[in-house]
Steps between C-alpha positions, in 0.01 A plus 500: 500500500823627653598855582866597507602825667850637456656749738838639594579708195624856515781740421853392589846627416738298284671237712208482739266215588129427499294195590185436304220284635222318318215389725258243362138463606540123534766237529788538258596137546267393219680706238776352288703814546491857623668749272604864506490694175579862426406745230670830428325769291504409133638153570351154511433324828809300593545211739717589799493205737317170551451273797332162450279309742810297588700812577717499190594850393609659176594855404543720199867556426461871565407445866704192595702560812296808593140377535367214711154346473352314795166374621320458831224245445358558847442865413405435135762756407786519253784747538755659273802639681674747270850618588753722323220653297581674173308763303424236238305305762237773488169342399163385618546163668225242469434181690377197305363168623513210254209267563402170340229670293596866483732771620413777743650849510531773755449869429870583518718720715724778373873489567701808411877507537630854474726745674 
């Protein structure tokens, strides 16, 4: 069993920045990929950014050039640096770990972009 704990969410003005963290209870090196998703009220959960075990990254078109995903294997932590935030980035952000047999999810952290 793996626990994922997200942190770093909050209220920020448009154009501002936040850094989300996802701390895992064990090594993240065994997962194929670590992924950030987000879900706004009334919407489906959408993929935001992915980082594979080899360090390859991928992003949703809506966040390319603004968000950066990274990982620190020594700390068992994945980060999502979010810059130039927009009101439409408002959502609950979830961390996901893709394992060989199953996925694991965190509880989510709220990000609100508003003036």
